[in-house]
Every structure is written in structure tokens, then in C-alpha cells.
C-alpha positions in Angstrom: 6.8 27.8 12.1 6.7 24.6 14.1 4.4 24.5 17.2 6.5 22.2 19.3 4.1 22.2 22.3 1.1 21.6 20.1 2.8 18.9 18.1 3.9 17.1 21.2 0.4 17.3 22.8 -1.3 16.1 19.6 1.1 13.1 19.2 0.7 12.1 22.8 -3.1 12.4 22.7 -3.4 10.3 19.5 -1.0 7.7 20.8 -2.9 7.3 24.1 -6.2 7.0 22.2 -5.1 4.0 20.2 -5.2 0.4 21.5 -2.9 -2.3 20.2 -5.7 -4.2 18.4 -6.6 -0.9 16.6 -3.3 -1.1 14.7 -2.9 -4.9 14.3 -0.6 -5.4 17.3 -1.1 -8.1 20.0 -2.1 -6.7 23.4 0.2 -9.0 25.3 0.5 -9.2 29.1 1.2 -6.6 31.8 0.2 -3.6 29.7 0.0 -0.6 32.0 0.4 2.3 29.6 -2.7 4.1 28.3 -2.9 3.4 24.6 0.2 2.5 22.6 3.7 2.7 23.9 6.1 5.1 22.3 8.3 2.4 20.9 5.2 0.8 19.3 4.3 4.0 17.6 7.9 4.5 16.4 7.8 1.0 14.8 4.5 1.7 13.1 6.0 4.9 11.7 9.3 3.3 10.7 11.3 5.8 12.9 13.5 5.3 15.9 11.9 5.3 19.3 14.4 7.9 20.5 13.4 10.3 17.7 9.7 9.9 18.4 10.2 10.3 22.2 12.0 13.6 21.6 9.0 14.9 19.5 6.7 14.2 22.4 9.1 16.0 24.7 9.2 19.1 22.5 12.8 18.4 21.5 14.7 17.2 18.5 15.1 18.4 14.9 12.3 19.9 12.8 10.5 16.9 11.3 10.4 16.8 7.5 7.3 16.5 5.5 8.1 12.8 4.8 8.5 12.2 8.5 5.1 13.9 9.3 3.5 11.8 6.6 4.9 8.6 8.2 3.6 9.8 11.6 0.2 10.4 10.2 -0.1 7.0 8.6 1.4 5.1 11.6 -1.0 6.8 14.0 -4.0 6.0 11.7 -5.0 9.7 11.3 -7.8 10.8 9.2 -7.0 13.3 6.4 -8.3 16.2 8.5 -6.1 15.0 11.4 -3.1 14.5 9.0 -3.5 18.1 7.7 -3.6 19.4 11.3 -0.4 17.5 12.0 1.3 19.0 9.0 0.3 22.5 10.2 1.6 21.9 13.7 4.9 20.9 12.2 5.1 24.1 10.1 4.4 22.4 6.8 1.8 22.9 4.2 -0.6 19.9 4.1 -0.4 17.8 0.9 -2.9 18.7 -1.8 -6.0 16.5 -1.6 -6.7 14.2 -4.4 -7.8 10.6 -5.0 -4.3 9.6 -6.0 -2.7 10.3 -2.7 -0.7 7.8 -0.6 -2.5 8.5 2.7 -4.6 5.4 3.6 -8.0 5.9 5.2 -7.8 4.7 8.8 -11.0 2.6 8.4 -9.4 0.7 5.5 -6.2 0.3 7.5 -8.2 -1.2 10.4 -9.6 -3.9 8.1 -6.2 -4.5 6.6 -4.6 -4.9 10.0 -6.9 -7.8 10.8 -5.9 -9.8 7.6 -3.2 -11.8 9.2 -3.9 -15.2 7.6 -4.1 -14.3 3.9 -2.2 -12.4 1.2 -3.5 -8.9 0.9 -2.3 -5.5 -0.2 -3.5 -1.9 -0.4 -2.9 -0.3 -3.8 -3.5 3.1 -5.4 -5.6 3.6 -8.5 -2.3 3.2 -10.5 -1.4 -0.1 -8.9 1.2 1.3 -6.5 1.4 -1.0 -3.5 1.2 1.0 -0.2 0.9 -1.9 2.3 1.2 -5.7 2.2 0.4 -8.4 4.7 3.2 -10.9 5.6 1.6 -13.5 3.3 1.3 -10.9 0.6 5.1 -10.3 0.7 5.6 -14.1 0.8 3.5 -14.4 -2.4 4.9 -11.7 -4.6 7.9 -10.2 -2.7 8.0 -6.7 -1.2 6.2 -4.5 -3.7 6.5 -1.4 -1.6 10.2 -1.0 -2.3 9.8 0.5 -5.7 10.2 4.2 -6.4 9.3 6.5 -9.3 7.4 5.1 -12.3 8.3 1.6 -11.2 5.9 1.9 -8.2 3.1 1.2 -10.6 2.7 -2.5 -11.5 1.3 -1.4 -14.9 4.6 0.3 -15.6 6.7 -2.6 -14.3 4.7 -5.0 -16.3 6.0 -3.6 -19.6 9.5 -2.8 -18.3 10.6 -5.4 -15.7 10.7 -9.2 -16.7 10.8 -10.1 -13.0 7.2 -8.8 -12.6 5.9 -11.0 -15.3 7.7 -14.0 -13.8 5.2 -13.8 -10.9 2.2 -14.7 -13.1 1.3 -17.6 -15.3 2.6 -17.2 -18.9 -0.8 -18.1 -20.3 -2.3 -14.9 -18.7 0.4 -12.5 -19.8 -1.5 -11.2 -22.8 -4.6 -10.5 -20.7 -2.4 -8.7 -18.1 -1.0 -6.4 -20.8 -4.6 -5.5 -22.0 -5.8 -4.9 -18.4 -2.9 -2.6 -17.5 -3.1 -0.6 -20.8 -6.9 -0.3 -20.5 -6.6 0.8 -16.8 -3.9 3.4 -17.6 -6.0 4.8 -20.5 -8.9 5.2 -18.1 -6.9 7.0 -15.4 -5.0 9.2 -17.8 -8.3 10.4 -19.3 -9.9 10.8 -15.8 -7.0 12.7 -14.2 -6.0 14.8 -17.2 -3.0 15.5 -19.3 -0.9 16.9 -16.4 -1.5 13.8 -14.2 1.0 11.1 -13.1 -1.1 8.6 -15.0 -0.6 10.6 -18.2 3.1 10.8 -17.5 3.3 7.0 -17.1 1.4 6.6 -20.3 3.8 8.8 -22.3 6.9 7.1 -20.8 5.6 3.8 -22.0 4.5 5.1 -25.4 8.0 6.6 -26.0 9.9 3.5 -24.8 8.0 0.3 -25.1 6.9 -1.3 -28.4 4.5 -3.8 -26.8 2.7 -1.1 -24.8 2.3 1.0 -28.0 0.8 -2.0 -29.8 -1.7 -2.8 -27.0 -2.5 0.9 -26.5 -3.4 1.3 -30.1 -6.2 -1.2 -29.7 -8.0 1.5 -27.7 -9.6 -1.0 -25.3 -11.5 0.2 -22.3 -12.8 -1.7 -19.3 -10.7 -4.9 -19.8 -10.9 -7.0 -16.6 -9.5 -10.2 -15.1 -11.2 -13.5 -15.1 -12.5 -15.1 -11.8 -9.0 -16.1 -10.6 -5.4 -14.9 -10.9 -2.7 -17.5 -11.6 0.5 -16.9 -9.8 3.9 -18.6 -10.1 5.7 -18.9 -6.8 9.4 -19.7 -6.9 9.0 -22.3 -4.2 5.4 -23.5 -4.3 4.8 -23.3 -8.1 1.4 -22.4 -9.6 -1.4 -21.0 -7.4 -4.9 -20.1 -8.5 -6.3 -17.4 -6.2 -9.5 -15.4 -6.2 -9.0 -11.7 -5.8 -11.6 -9.7 -3.9 -11.4 -5.9 -4.0 -12.7 -3.4 -1.5 -12.7 0.2 -2.9 -12.2 3.4 -0.8 -14.0 5.9 -3.0 -12.6 8.9 -1.1 -9.0 8.0 -1.8 -9.3 5.7 -4.8 -7.4 3.0 -3.0 -8.2 -0.7 -3.3 -7.8 -3.4 -0.7 -7.0 -6.6 -2.6 -7.5 -9.9 -0.7 -6.3 -13.2 -2.3 -8.0 -16.5 -1.3 -8.2 -20.0 -2.5 -11.0 -22.5 -2.7 -11.0 -24.7 0.5 -9.7 -28.2 -0.2 -8.0 -27.2 -3.4 -4.3 -27.6 -4.2 -3.8 -23.8 -4.1 -5.5 -23.7 -0.6 -2.9 -26.2 0.7 -0.1 -24.1 -0.9 -1.4 -21.0 0.9 -1.0 -22.9 4.2 2.6 -23.6 3.2 3.0 -19.9 2.3 2.2 -19.0 5.9 5.2 -21.1 7.0 7.4 -19.2 4.5 6.1 -15.9 5.7 6.6 -16.7 9.4 9.6 -14.7 10.9 12.6 -16.9 11.3 
């Protein structure tokens, strides 16, 4: 059963404890409210300001599990705080596991400060959870996919548009990396895991994946740079640095170019493309 008073109080306390810079927002002028404004929280959670305001006023419909998950992520809650929020809303908290979608608030705080470079947060199966504006400008919105297509490894073998983002000379290596990574995760997570399900889907339906899979390679990794093919800027050679959250199994991937290089100049142009019109 939902605890409306407890839910409202918890949301209000968490909102008032956050500052704009904690969540990647500009502070601006004439800020009088303690913490974030309701409309700012609503935008972070991808819900209407009216809906959020009604929750804080102990009104409105019973929020769904998906809605509570969005609130937990938008408010940068820890997993313990997220589980408490689910309980207040009358829902069972999600099962804990390294493959979950809930992003560690510490990792989010780092991500929120990466405003001048392409970056993304991905799961252990290459499912993109967050992208910076420059990240979207580089590869398109990768958070829009659902089902098996959320995984870039699955899309690599099933969606030609995914391959078009990368230099043709690297396609064979990408295939080996994705097959090797999926083999690792399917073994680590077990036969009933989502990784094992993706593996079987590809084995049943994709001849190229079967061929690469049968090589039984483990630990195949990328070279020093990734070569992208942008529809407007052409080829870019970018270094990819990864920060791993061992608790959740998420990776923060940050793409940079050597200063003074042609790719560095193209990244400056990418910021123009990414700027809101």
C-alpha cells in the first residue's frame, strides 16, 4: 500500500537537498528556493511538473514502478534510497544485480560535468543509459532502443545503421569484440541471464555471429582509438577512456581527440551541431 505522506515528505526532502550543480544544471540568477525547483526535478525525471507537484502534495494517481524508477534516477538516489522510495510507493524494490539500469549517483555526478565532450554510460551489455549532448551528436540517440536492440552488440549483427557509424576497416574487430564480450557475460551471468538470451537469439538468427562465436575468442579488445564515421563531419579518430562502476557493472565512456589533430577540430564543430537550435 502506498504511503502518500511518507512519499511526499521523502521526495520533498531529497529535492531540497540537491543543488543545481549536483545534477548538471546551471544555477542561474535569483534562485530563492532551497535546493531544486519542482519543475527542474520533473524535467530530470522526464515527467510533467504538474504530476510531480501532485506527488509532493499527497495527491494524484498511484505511481507505477517505471515512474518510481525515473524519480529515483532523476533525484540521484543511491540504491538503498531507491529501494526505500519503491517501498513508500507500495512496490517491491527491483532485484539487486550488476546488470541493473539504476546509475550510481557518484557516476552520474561525474557524467553531469562532461558538457564539452562525447560521453555515455552503458551497462555491461553495451546498453546506453545516458549520453551527453555531444554523444548524441556523434552517434545519434542510443537510449531510444528497446528489447534486445538496446545492446550495441546485438545491434551490430542485426542493424546495418549501427555499422555505418564506424570505419569499415574496423568492422571485423568490432564483431570479434562484441562476440567475445557476450561470451564472457553469458558465462558470468549464467544460462538464465539476459546475456545468454541475447547470445541464443544471435546464434539462432545470424550467420556472421555464429561464425565469429565458433572461434571461441575471449578478451578481445579495441586498439588505442575508435574510428567513427559521422554523416556530416566524416572520419573521426577518438580515444575512449572507460571508468568502471564495480558495484553496478556500468561503464562511463569518454571520447576525446588529440589536441591539434583533425579529429580535435571536428569535435569543436560537433559542439556546434549539438547546440540547441
